[in-house]
N, C-alpha and C positions, 0 to 999 in steps of 0.2 A: 099967118106965117109962124107965129109962135107955136101954134098947135102942130104944124108940120114938123118943126124942129123938135118938139117934145116927142112926137111919134117916132122920128128918126133916132133920137136918143134912147127911147124905150126899146126900139128894135135892136139898136147896137148893144144895149145893156142885156137884152134877152139873148142875143147871139153870144155875147161874152159869157153869160151864165150857162148857156147851152154847151159852149166849148169847155168851160171849166168843169161842168158836170160830166161831160164825155171823158175829159182827162182824168178826173177822179174815179170814174167808173172803170177806166182802163187800168189805173193804178190798183184799185181794189181787186179787179180780176187777176192781175199779175200777182198780187200778194196772195190771193186764194190759190192760184196755180202753184206758186212756190211752196205754200204751206202743204198743199196736197202732195206735191212731189216729195217733200221731206217726210210726210207721213207714210207715203208708199215706200220710201227708202227704209224707214224705220221698221215697217212691216216686213219688208224683204229680209232685213237683218235679223229680226226676231224669228222669222220662218227658218232662216238658215241655221240659227242657233238651236232652235227646237229640233230641226232635222238632224243636226250633228249630235245633239244629246240623245235622241232616239236611236240613232245609228250606233252610238257608243254603247247604249244600253242593250241593243240587240247583239252587238259583238260580245259583250260580257256574258249575256245569257247563252249565246252559242258556244263560247269558250267553256262555260260550266257544263253544258250538255256534252260537249266533246270529251271533257275530262271524265265525266261520269261514264260515258260509253267506253272510254279507254280503260278505266278501272274495271268495268264489267268484262271487257274483252280480256284483260290480263288475268282476272280471276278465272274466267272460263279456260284460258290457255293453261293456267296452273292446274286446274281440275283435270284437264285432258292429260297433261304430263304426268300428274300423280296417278291417274287411272292407267295410263300406258305403262308406267313403271311397275305398278301393282300387278297388272295383267301379264306383263312380260315375265316377272319373277314367278308367277303362278304357272305360266306356260313352260318356262324352263324346267321347273320342278316336275311338271307333268311329263314332259319329254324325257327327263332323266329317269323317272319312275318306269316309263314304258321301255326305255332302253335297258334298264337294269332287269326288268321282268322278262324281257324277250329271250335271252339265252336260256333261261331256266324253263321256259315253256316249250322248247324244242325237243 
């Protein structure tokens, strides 16, 4: 009889240990899940920060290239205007010479 009671106590103790182990396992699993969720959130935040930094860097580079292109465009326009003014003055002088020379050639 004593042996049967000892066996029952051992089975109860084993069942309690099993339940406690299962409970601790679930707690550890939940803790690991929470830690991984926090790590993922931190990763997402870091990714977002890096993305914003790279985007700002790209904008800065694009702005520099745009300003460079604008300066080149303005320089080309100035060159064209100066060339136009120079050619216009030459053309006016040539037409005046032709007009002045015309009556004397008839």
